C-alpha positions in Angstrom: -152.6 -42.9 -238.7 -149.1 -41.3 -238.0 -150.5 -38.8 -236.1 -152.7 -37.2 -238.2 -150.3 -35.2 -240.4 -151.1 -35.8 -244.3 -148.1 -36.8 -246.3 -149.0 -33.8 -249.1 -149.9 -31.0 -247.8 -147.7 -31.6 -244.5 -150.9 -30.2 -242.5 -151.2 -31.5 -238.7 -153.3 -31.5 -235.8 -154.0 -27.9 -234.0 -155.0 -27.3 -231.0 -157.8 -25.0 -229.7 -160.7 -24.8 -227.0 -163.9 -26.7 -226.3 -166.0 -23.7 -225.2 -169.1 -24.9 -223.1 -172.4 -23.0 -222.2 -171.1 -22.0 -219.4 -168.1 -20.3 -221.1 -165.3 -22.9 -219.1 -162.7 -23.7 -221.7 -161.2 -26.6 -221.8 -158.1 -27.5 -224.2 -158.5 -29.9 -227.4 -156.9 -30.9 -230.5 -158.5 -30.7 -234.2 -157.0 -33.8 -235.7 -157.6 -33.7 -239.8 -159.3 -36.8 -241.3 -156.4 -38.8 -242.7 -156.9 -42.3 -244.8 -154.6 -44.4 -245.8 -154.6 -44.4 -249.8 -152.7 -46.9 -252.6 -151.5 -44.0 -254.8 -148.9 -44.5 -257.4 -146.5 -41.4 -256.6 -143.6 -40.8 -259.3 -144.4 -43.8 -261.1 -143.8 -45.8 -258.1 -147.0 -47.4 -255.9 -147.1 -46.3 -252.6 -149.1 -46.2 -249.4 -149.6 -43.5 -248.1 -151.6 -41.0 -245.3 -153.8 -38.3 -247.1 -156.1 -36.0 -245.7 -160.1 -35.6 -247.6 -159.3 -32.3 -248.4 -156.1 -33.1 -250.8 -158.7 -36.7 -251.8 -161.5 -34.2 -252.8 -158.6 -31.5 -254.9 -157.0 -34.2 -256.3 -160.5 -35.6 -258.0 -161.2 -32.2 -259.9 -161.1 -32.0 -263.4 -159.0 -29.1 -264.6 -160.0 -26.0 -265.6 -160.4 -25.6 -270.0 
């Protein structure tokens, strides 16, 4: 999945804390939901890593 990075928006994983009930903090990683999709980019078919947020945005209808 190429390190969880989106080829479209260039978003990458973020870091934060797991916080338990006792408020104990341990480091964790927030990774993107990245999918491999076959798409036409600049007229050429390519396989790209795209996050689901970009996929949802691309499926929206343009405003008239």
